[in-house]
PDB file of N, CA, C and O in Angstrom:
ATOM      1  N   MET A   1     -53.975 -20.220 -41.760  1.00  0.00           N
ATOM      2  CA  MET A   1     -52.977 -19.609 -40.851  1.00  0.00           C
ATOM      3  C   MET A   1     -53.167 -18.073 -40.894  1.00  0.00           C
ATOM      4  O   MET A   1     -53.251 -17.476 -41.967  1.00  0.00           O
ATOM      5  N   ALA A   2     -53.230 -17.474 -39.733  1.00  0.00           N
ATOM      6  CA  ALA A   2     -53.425 -16.023 -39.672  1.00  0.00           C
ATOM      7  C   ALA A   2     -52.165 -15.303 -40.035  1.00  0.00           C
ATOM      8  O   ALA A   2     -51.065 -15.762 -39.727  1.00  0.00           O
ATOM      9  N   ALA A   3     -52.317 -14.160 -40.697  1.00  0.00           N
ATOM     10  CA  ALA A   3     -51.182 -13.336 -41.070  1.00  0.00           C
ATOM     11  C   ALA A   3     -50.570 -12.708 -39.816  1.00  0.00           C
ATOM     12  O   ALA A   3     -51.287 -12.324 -38.892  1.00  0.00           O
ATOM     13  N   ALA A   4     -49.273 -12.611 -39.795  1.00  0.00           N
ATOM     14  CA  ALA A   4     -48.591 -12.008 -38.668  1.00  0.00           C
ATOM     15  C   ALA A   4     -48.876 -10.505 -38.657  1.00  0.00           C
ATOM     16  O   ALA A   4     -48.914  -9.874 -39.714  1.00  0.00           O
ATOM     17  N   GLN A   5     -49.073  -9.940 -37.490  1.00  0.00           N
ATOM     18  CA  GLN A   5     -49.278  -8.511 -37.388  1.00  0.00           C
ATOM     19  C   GLN A   5     -47.928  -7.843 -37.247  1.00  0.00           C
ATOM     20  O   GLN A   5     -47.061  -8.322 -36.515  1.00  0.00           O
ATOM     21  N   HIS A   6     -47.751  -6.744 -37.944  1.00  0.00           N
ATOM     22  CA  HIS A   6     -46.504  -6.001 -37.904  1.00  0.00           C
ATOM     23  C   HIS A   6     -46.802  -4.636 -37.357  1.00  0.00           C
ATOM     24  O   HIS A   6     -47.678  -3.949 -37.881  1.00  0.00           O
ATOM     25  N   LEU A   7     -46.116  -4.215 -36.329  1.00  0.00           N
ATOM     26  CA  LEU A   7     -46.260  -2.856 -35.804  1.00  0.00           C
ATOM     27  C   LEU A   7     -45.528  -1.902 -36.698  1.00  0.00           C
ATOM     28  O   LEU A   7     -44.479  -2.244 -37.245  1.00  0.00           O
ATOM     29  N   PRO A   8     -46.065  -0.691 -36.864  1.00  0.00           N
ATOM     30  CA  PRO A   8     -45.352   0.282 -37.678  1.00  0.00           C
ATOM     31  C   PRO A   8     -44.020   0.672 -37.037  1.00  0.00           C
ATOM     32  O   PRO A   8     -43.907   0.742 -35.813  1.00  0.00           O
ATOM     33  N   PRO A   9     -43.012   0.925 -37.877  1.00  0.00           N
ATOM     34  CA  PRO A   9     -41.728   1.337 -37.288  1.00  0.00           C
ATOM     35  C   PRO A   9     -41.853   2.693 -36.593  1.00  0.00           C
ATOM     36  O   PRO A   9     -42.637   3.546 -37.010  1.00  0.00           O
ATOM     37  N   PHE A  10     -41.102   2.872 -35.573  1.00  0.00           N
ATOM     38  CA  PHE A  10     -41.119   4.146 -34.845  1.00  0.00           C
ATOM     39  C   PHE A  10     -40.026   5.046 -35.359  1.00  0.00           C
ATOM     40  O   PHE A  10     -38.990   4.566 -35.819  1.00  0.00           O
ATOM     41  N   GLU A  11     -40.236   6.331 -35.290  1.00  0.00           N
ATOM     42  CA  GLU A  11     -39.217   7.312 -35.566  1.00  0.00           C
ATOM     43  C   GLU A  11     -38.613   7.687 -34.207  1.00  0.00           C
ATOM     44  O   GLU A  11     -39.315   8.203 -33.337  1.00  0.00           O
ATOM     45  N   HIS A  12     -37.349   7.434 -34.032  1.00  0.00           N
ATOM     46  CA  HIS A  12     -36.731   7.643 -32.734  1.00  0.00           C
ATOM     47  C   HIS A  12     -35.956   8.950 -32.629  1.00  0.00           C
ATOM     48  O   HIS A  12     -35.476   9.315 -31.556  1.00  0.00           O
ATOM     49  N   GLY A  13     -35.837   9.656 -33.764  1.00  0.00           N
ATOM     50  CA  GLY A  13     -35.087  10.915 -33.780  1.00  0.00           C
ATOM     51  C   GLY A  13     -35.963  12.067 -33.248  1.00  0.00           C
ATOM     52  O   GLY A  13     -37.191  11.987 -33.258  1.00  0.00           O
ATOM     53  N   VAL A  14     -35.299  13.134 -32.785  1.00  0.00           N
ATOM     54  CA  VAL A  14     -35.981  14.298 -32.277  1.00  0.00           C
ATOM     55  C   VAL A  14     -36.470  15.137 -33.438  1.00  0.00           C
ATOM     56  O   VAL A  14     -35.726  15.365 -34.392  1.00  0.00           O
ATOM     57  N   PRO A  15     -37.734  15.610 -33.372  1.00  0.00           N
ATOM     58  CA  PRO A  15     -38.275  16.419 -34.454  1.00  0.00           C
ATOM     59  C   PRO A  15     -37.631  17.837 -34.524  1.00  0.00           C
ATOM     60  O   PRO A  15     -37.011  18.290 -33.561  1.00  0.00           O
ATOM     61  N   ASP A  16     -37.787  18.495 -35.638  1.00  0.00           N
ATOM     62  CA  ASP A  16     -37.258  19.862 -35.797  1.00  0.00           C
ATOM     63  C   ASP A  16     -38.002  20.852 -34.931  1.00  0.00           C
ATOM     64  O   ASP A  16     -37.395  21.750 -34.349  1.00  0.00           O
ATOM     65  N   ALA A  17     -39.320  20.695 -34.840  1.00  0.00           N
ATOM     66  CA  ALA A  17     -40.171  21.620 -34.066  1.00  0.00           C
ATOM     67  C   ALA A  17     -40.467  21.011 -32.690  1.00  0.00           C
ATOM     68  O   ALA A  17     -40.433  19.793 -32.514  1.00  0.00           O
ATOM     69  N   GLU A  18     -40.759  21.896 -31.711  1.00  0.00           N
ATOM     70  CA  GLU A  18     -41.042  21.433 -30.366  1.00  0.00           C
ATOM     71  C   GLU A  18     -42.362  20.653 -30.351  1.00  0.00           C
ATOM     72  O   GLU A  18     -43.330  21.028 -31.012  1.00  0.00           O
ATOM     73  N   LEU A  19     -42.375  19.580 -29.596  1.00  0.00           N
ATOM     74  CA  LEU A  19     -43.596  18.790 -29.473  1.00  0.00           C
ATOM     75  C   LEU A  19     -44.613  19.517 -28.628  1.00  0.00           C
ATOM     76  O   LEU A  19     -44.261  20.277 -27.726  1.00  0.00           O
ATOM     77  N   THR A  20     -45.898  19.277 -28.928  1.00  0.00           N
ATOM     78  CA  THR A  20     -46.935  19.737 -28.017  1.00  0.00           C
ATOM     79  C   THR A  20     -46.967  18.771 -26.817  1.00  0.00           C
ATOM     80  O   THR A  20     -46.414  17.673 -26.884  1.00  0.00           O
ATOM     81  N   LEU A  21     -47.599  19.181 -25.759  1.00  0.00           N
ATOM     82  CA  LEU A  21     -47.697  18.306 -24.589  1.00  0.00           C
ATOM     83  C   LEU A  21     -48.458  17.042 -24.943  1.00  0.00           C
ATOM     84  O   LEU A  21     -48.097  15.958 -24.486  1.00  0.00           O
ATOM     85  N   GLU A  22     -49.509  17.162 -25.753  1.00  0.00           N
ATOM     86  CA  GLU A  22     -50.283  16.004 -26.187  1.00  0.00           C
ATOM     87  C   GLU A  22     -49.380  15.034 -26.998  1.00  0.00           C
ATOM     88  O   GLU A  22     -49.427  13.819 -26.807  1.00  0.00           O
ATOM     89  N   ALA A  23     -48.572  15.601 -27.892  1.00  0.00           N
ATOM     90  CA  ALA A  23     -47.687  14.751 -28.689  1.00  0.00           C
ATOM     91  C   ALA A  23     -46.633  14.096 -27.807  1.00  0.00           C
ATOM     92  O   ALA A  23     -46.255  12.948 -28.042  1.00  0.00           O
ATOM     93  N   ALA A  24     -46.157  14.813 -26.797  1.00  0.00           N
ATOM     94  CA  ALA A  24     -45.162  14.244 -25.862  1.00  0.00           C
ATOM     95  C   ALA A  24     -45.760  13.050 -25.079  1.00  0.00           C
ATOM     96  O   ALA A  24     -45.088  12.043 -24.852  1.00  0.00           O
ATOM     97  N   HIS A  25     -47.009  13.187 -24.686  1.00  0.00           N
ATOM     98  CA  HIS A  25     -47.670  12.072 -23.999  1.00  0.00           C
ATOM     99  C   HIS A  25     -47.810  10.883 -24.958  1.00  0.00           C
ATOM    100  O   HIS A  25     -47.619   9.741 -24.540  1.00  0.00           O
ATOM    101  N   GLU A  26     -48.130  11.118 -26.196  1.00  0.00           N
ATOM    102  CA  GLU A  26     -48.264  10.055 -27.199  1.00  0.00           C
ATOM    103  C   GLU A  26     -46.898   9.375 -27.428  1.00  0.00           C
ATOM    104  O   GLU A  26     -46.840   8.154 -27.569  1.00  0.00           O
ATOM    105  N   VAL A  27     -45.845  10.125 -27.465  1.00  0.00           N
ATOM    106  CA  VAL A  27     -44.505   9.535 -27.607  1.00  0.00           C
ATOM    107  C   VAL A  27     -44.220   8.605 -26.430  1.00  0.00           C
ATOM    108  O   VAL A  27     -43.732   7.491 -26.622  1.00  0.00           O
ATOM    109  N   MET A  28     -44.520   9.054 -25.229  1.00  0.00           N
ATOM    110  CA  MET A  28     -44.285   8.213 -24.057  1.00  0.00           C
ATOM    111  C   MET A  28     -45.115   6.940 -24.114  1.00  0.00           C
ATOM    112  O   MET A  28     -44.656   5.899 -23.643  1.00  0.00           O
ATOM    113  N   ARG A  29     -46.290   6.983 -24.660  1.00  0.00           N
ATOM    114  CA  ARG A  29     -47.136   5.748 -24.804  1.00  0.00           C
ATOM    115  C   ARG A  29     -46.592   4.863 -25.898  1.00  0.00           C
ATOM    116  O   ARG A  29     -46.458   3.658 -25.681  1.00  0.00           O
ATOM    117  N   THR A  30     -46.266   5.403 -27.082  1.00  0.00           N
ATOM    118  CA  THR A  30     -45.826   4.576 -28.175  1.00  0.00           C
ATOM    119  C   THR A  30     -44.409   4.031 -28.024  1.00  0.00           C
ATOM    120  O   THR A  30     -44.070   2.996 -28.598  1.00  0.00           O
ATOM    121  N   HIS A  31     -43.604   4.716 -27.267  1.00  0.00           N
ATOM    122  CA  HIS A  31     -42.213   4.301 -27.056  1.00  0.00           C
ATOM    123  C   HIS A  31     -42.001   3.722 -25.654  1.00  0.00           C
ATOM    124  O   HIS A  31     -40.908   3.784 -25.091  1.00  0.00           O
ATOM    125  N   ILE A  32     -43.046   3.177 -25.129  1.00  0.00           N
ATOM    126  CA  ILE A  32     -43.016   2.672 -23.729  1.00  0.00           C
ATOM    127  C   ILE A  32     -41.929   1.613 -23.516  1.00  0.00           C
ATOM    128  O   ILE A  32     -41.375   1.516 -22.422  1.00  0.00           O
ATOM    129  N   ASP A  33     -41.624   0.834 -24.529  1.00  0.00           N
ATOM    130  CA  ASP A  33     -40.597  -0.210 -24.378  1.00  0.00           C
ATOM    131  C   ASP A  33     -39.191   0.311 -24.695  1.00  0.00           C
ATOM    132  O   ASP A  33     -38.224  -0.428 -24.508  1.00  0.00           O
ATOM    133  N   CYS A  34     -39.043   1.536 -25.160  1.00  0.00           N
ATOM    134  CA  CYS A  34     -37.752   2.092 -25.476  1.00  0.00           C
ATOM    135  C   CYS A  34     -37.078   2.558 -24.201  1.00  0.00           C
ATOM    136  O   CYS A  34     -37.734   2.975 -23.246  1.00  0.00           O
ATOM    137  N   SER A  35     -35.747   2.479 -24.203  1.00  0.00           N
ATOM    138  CA  SER A  35     -34.973   2.975 -23.092  1.00  0.00           C
ATOM    139  C   SER A  35     -34.729   4.452 -23.314  1.00  0.00           C
ATOM    140  O   SER A  35     -34.488   4.879 -24.443  1.00  0.00           O
ATOM    141  N   ILE A  36     -34.790   5.239 -22.249  1.00  0.00           N
ATOM    142  CA  ILE A  36     -34.530   6.664 -22.309  1.00  0.00           C
ATOM    143  C   ILE A  36     -33.135   6.914 -22.854  1.00  0.00           C
ATOM    144  O   ILE A  36     -32.926   7.888 -23.577  1.00  0.00           O
ATOM    145  N   THR A  37     -32.189   6.070 -22.530  1.00  0.00           N
ATOM    146  CA  THR A  37     -30.775   6.249 -22.942  1.00  0.00           C
ATOM    147  C   THR A  37     -30.583   5.900 -24.401  1.00  0.00           C
ATOM    148  O   THR A  37     -29.590   6.319 -24.995  1.00  0.00           O
ATOM    149  N   ALA A  38     -31.491   5.149 -25.004  1.00  0.00           N
ATOM    150  CA  ALA A  38     -31.303   4.700 -26.412  1.00  0.00           C
ATOM    151  C   ALA A  38     -32.294   5.353 -27.381  1.00  0.00           C
ATOM    152  O   ALA A  38     -32.171   5.179 -28.594  1.00  0.00           O
ATOM    153  N   CYS A  39     -33.273   6.101 -26.861  1.00  0.00           N
ATOM    154  CA  CYS A  39     -34.338   6.684 -27.689  1.00  0.00           C
ATOM    155  C   CYS A  39     -34.416   8.202 -27.510  1.00  0.00           C
ATOM    156  O   CYS A  39     -35.040   8.672 -26.560  1.00  0.00           O
ATOM    157  N   PRO A  40     -33.801   8.970 -28.395  1.00  0.00           N
ATOM    158  CA  PRO A  40     -33.773  10.416 -28.244  1.00  0.00           C
ATOM    159  C   PRO A  40     -35.168  11.076 -28.171  1.00  0.00           C
ATOM    160  O   PRO A  40     -35.341  12.054 -27.444  1.00  0.00           O
ATOM    161  N   ILE A  41     -36.134  10.567 -28.896  1.00  0.00           N
ATOM    162  CA  ILE A  41     -37.463  11.173 -28.880  1.00  0.00           C
ATOM    163  C   ILE A  41     -38.148  10.966 -27.532  1.00  0.00           C
ATOM    164  O   ILE A  41     -38.872  11.839 -27.053  1.00  0.00           O
ATOM    165  N   LYS A  42     -37.912   9.795 -26.920  1.00  0.00           N
ATOM    166  CA  LYS A  42     -38.538   9.532 -25.625  1.00  0.00           C
ATOM    167  C   LYS A  42     -37.865  10.397 -24.529  1.00  0.00           C
ATOM    168  O   LYS A  42     -38.553  10.889 -23.636  1.00  0.00           O
ATOM    169  N   LEU A  43     -36.560  10.582 -24.589  1.00  0.00           N
ATOM    170  CA  LEU A  43     -35.890  11.448 -23.684  1.00  0.00           C
ATOM    171  C   LEU A  43     -36.358  12.898 -23.829  1.00  0.00           C
ATOM    172  O   LEU A  43     -36.565  13.593 -22.835  1.00  0.00           O
ATOM    173  N   TYR A  44     -36.521  13.342 -25.069  1.00  0.00           N
ATOM    174  CA  TYR A  44     -37.012  14.710 -25.361  1.00  0.00           C
ATOM    175  C   TYR A  44     -38.435  14.875 -24.809  1.00  0.00           C
ATOM    176  O   TYR A  44     -38.751  15.884 -24.179  1.00  0.00           O
ATOM    177  N   ALA A  45     -39.289  13.870 -25.053  1.00  0.00           N
ATOM    178  CA  ALA A  45     -40.718  13.958 -24.595  1.00  0.00           C
ATOM    179  C   ALA A  45     -40.729  13.986 -23.068  1.00  0.00           C
ATOM    180  O   ALA A  45     -41.451  14.792 -22.481  1.00  0.00           O
ATOM    181  N   LYS A  46     -39.948  13.129 -22.410  1.00  0.00           N
ATOM    182  CA  LYS A  46     -39.926  13.079 -20.939  1.00  0.00           C
ATOM    183  C   LYS A  46     -39.442  14.402 -20.370  1.00  0.00           C
ATOM    184  O   LYS A  46     -40.016  14.915 -19.409  1.00  0.00           O
ATOM    185  N   THR A  47     -38.394  14.952 -20.956  1.00  0.00           N
ATOM    186  CA  THR A  47     -37.867  16.232 -20.484  1.00  0.00           C
ATOM    187  C   THR A  47     -38.933  17.336 -20.581  1.00  0.00           C
ATOM    188  O   THR A  47     -39.101  18.135 -19.660  1.00  0.00           O
ATOM    189  N   LEU A  48     -39.645  17.361 -21.711  1.00  0.00           N
ATOM    190  CA  LEU A  48     -40.673  18.351 -21.949  1.00  0.00           C
ATOM    191  C   LEU A  48     -41.804  18.197 -20.901  1.00  0.00           C
ATOM    192  O   LEU A  48     -42.257  19.193 -20.337  1.00  0.00           O
ATOM    193  N   LEU A  49     -42.250  16.973 -20.644  1.00  0.00           N
ATOM    194  CA  LEU A  49     -43.316  16.706 -19.682  1.00  0.00           C
ATOM    195  C   LEU A  49     -42.872  17.060 -18.270  1.00  0.00           C
ATOM    196  O   LEU A  49     -43.673  17.599 -17.506  1.00  0.00           O
ATOM    197  N   VAL A  50     -41.662  16.787 -17.902  1.00  0.00           N
ATOM    198  CA  VAL A  50     -41.145  17.152 -16.597  1.00  0.00           C
ATOM    199  C   VAL A  50     -41.089  18.655 -16.457  1.00  0.00           C
ATOM    200  O   VAL A  50     -41.489  19.196 -15.426  1.00  0.00           O
ATOM    201  N   ARG A  51     -40.598  19.342 -17.480  1.00  0.00           N
ATOM    202  CA  ARG A  51     -40.461  20.812 -17.450  1.00  0.00           C
ATOM    203  C   ARG A  51     -41.834  21.468 -17.251  1.00  0.00           C
ATOM    204  O   ARG A  51     -41.941  22.478 -16.555  1.00  0.00           O
ATOM    205  N   HIS A  52     -42.884  20.898 -17.860  1.00  0.00           N
ATOM    206  CA  HIS A  52     -44.222  21.484 -17.762  1.00  0.00           C
ATOM    207  C   HIS A  52     -45.021  20.829 -16.649  1.00  0.00           C
ATOM    208  O   HIS A  52     -46.237  21.005 -16.580  1.00  0.00           O
ATOM    209  N   ARG A  53     -44.358  20.075 -15.774  1.00  0.00           N
ATOM    210  CA  ARG A  53     -44.969  19.434 -14.609  1.00  0.00           C
ATOM    211  C   ARG A  53     -46.147  18.501 -14.958  1.00  0.00           C
ATOM    212  O   ARG A  53     -47.127  18.406 -14.220  1.00  0.00           O
ATOM    213  N   HIS A  54     -46.013  17.818 -16.104  1.00  0.00           N
ATOM    214  CA  HIS A  54     -47.012  16.784 -16.465  1.00  0.00           C
ATOM    215  C   HIS A  54     -46.495  15.413 -16.083  1.00  0.00           C
ATOM    216  O   HIS A  54     -47.213  14.421 -16.214  1.00  0.00           O
ATOM    217  N   LEU A  55     -45.270  15.343 -15.618  1.00  0.00           N
ATOM    218  CA  LEU A  55     -44.619  14.075 -15.243  1.00  0.00           C
ATOM    219  C   LEU A  55     -43.637  14.373 -14.140  1.00  0.00           C
ATOM    220  O   LEU A  55     -42.855  15.318 -14.247  1.00  0.00           O
ATOM    221  N   GLU A  56     -43.660  13.597 -13.091  1.00  0.00           N
ATOM    222  CA  GLU A  56     -42.690  13.700 -12.013  1.00  0.00           C
ATOM    223  C   GLU A  56     -41.778  12.526 -12.023  1.00  0.00           C
ATOM    224  O   GLU A  56     -42.226  11.401 -11.803  1.00  0.00           O
ATOM    225  N   PRO A  57     -40.484  12.741 -12.274  1.00  0.00           N
ATOM    226  CA  PRO A  57     -39.575  11.594 -12.349  1.00  0.00           C
ATOM    227  C   PRO A  57     -39.467  10.851 -10.997  1.00  0.00           C
ATOM    228  O   PRO A  57     -39.647  11.434  -9.927  1.00  0.00           O
ATOM    229  N   ALA A  58     -39.173   9.577 -11.091  1.00  0.00           N
ATOM    230  CA  ALA A  58     -38.961   8.773  -9.891  1.00  0.00           C
ATOM    231  C   ALA A  58     -37.719   9.248  -9.126  1.00  0.00           C
ATOM    232  O   ALA A  58     -36.787   9.792  -9.719  1.00  0.00           O
ATOM    233  N   GLU A  59     -37.717   9.040  -7.831  1.00  0.00           N
ATOM    234  CA  GLU A  59     -36.596   9.391  -7.016  1.00  0.00           C
ATOM    235  C   GLU A  59     -35.314   8.627  -7.406  1.00  0.00           C
ATOM    236  O   GLU A  59     -34.203   9.148  -7.318  1.00  0.00           O
ATOM    237  N   ARG A  60     -35.517   7.383  -7.834  1.00  0.00           N
ATOM    238  CA  ARG A  60     -34.397   6.558  -8.244  1.00  0.00           C
ATOM    239  C   ARG A  60     -34.819   5.814  -9.518  1.00  0.00           C
ATOM    240  O   ARG A  60     -36.003   5.549  -9.723  1.00  0.00           O
ATOM    241  N   PRO A  61     -33.831   5.475 -10.380  1.00  0.00           N
ATOM    242  CA  PRO A  61     -34.156   4.779 -11.615  1.00  0.00           C
ATOM    243  C   PRO A  61     -34.742   3.396 -11.351  1.00  0.00           C
ATOM    244  O   PRO A  61     -34.403   2.743 -10.364  1.00  0.00           O
ATOM    245  N   LYS A  62     -35.603   2.974 -12.222  1.00  0.00           N
ATOM    246  CA  LYS A  62     -36.175   1.633 -12.145  1.00  0.00           C
ATOM    247  C   LYS A  62     -35.468   0.712 -13.079  1.00  0.00           C
ATOM    248  O   LYS A  62     -35.148   1.097 -14.203  1.00  0.00           O
ATOM    249  N   PHE A  63     -35.213  -0.494 -12.651  1.00  0.00           N
ATOM    250  CA  PHE A  63     -34.576  -1.504 -13.511  1.00  0.00           C
ATOM    251  C   PHE A  63     -35.519  -2.693 -13.548  1.00  0.00           C
ATOM    252  O   PHE A  63     -35.995  -3.148 -12.508  1.00  0.00           O
ATOM    253  N   GLY A  64     -35.785  -3.186 -14.724  1.00  0.00           N
ATOM    254  CA  GLY A  64     -36.708  -4.325 -14.901  1.00  0.00           C
ATOM    255  C   GLY A  64     -38.140  -3.790 -14.985  1.00  0.00           C
ATOM    256  O   GLY A  64     -38.363  -2.643 -15.373  1.00  0.00           O
ATOM    257  N   PHE A  65     -39.094  -4.625 -14.620  1.00  0.00           N
ATOM    258  CA  PHE A  65     -40.500  -4.245 -14.764  1.00  0.00           C
ATOM    259  C   PHE A  65     -41.078  -3.863 -13.461  1.00  0.00           C
ATOM    260  O   PHE A  65     -42.256  -3.513 -13.387  1.00  0.00           O
TER     261      PHE A  65
END
């Protein structure tokens, strides 16, 4: 029987120092399943990427997949 794979736990809190744009992109990839309303680090990363024009938010929120 194969051993179960366990994903590393995520840190969802906002870091003390500002994220780099590269780190913000990585947060968006690793926290893809997190809700913006429940994950402070994802909200922080999204805000940073929008501010630096690396991400353009949708006109309306998406629900579901």
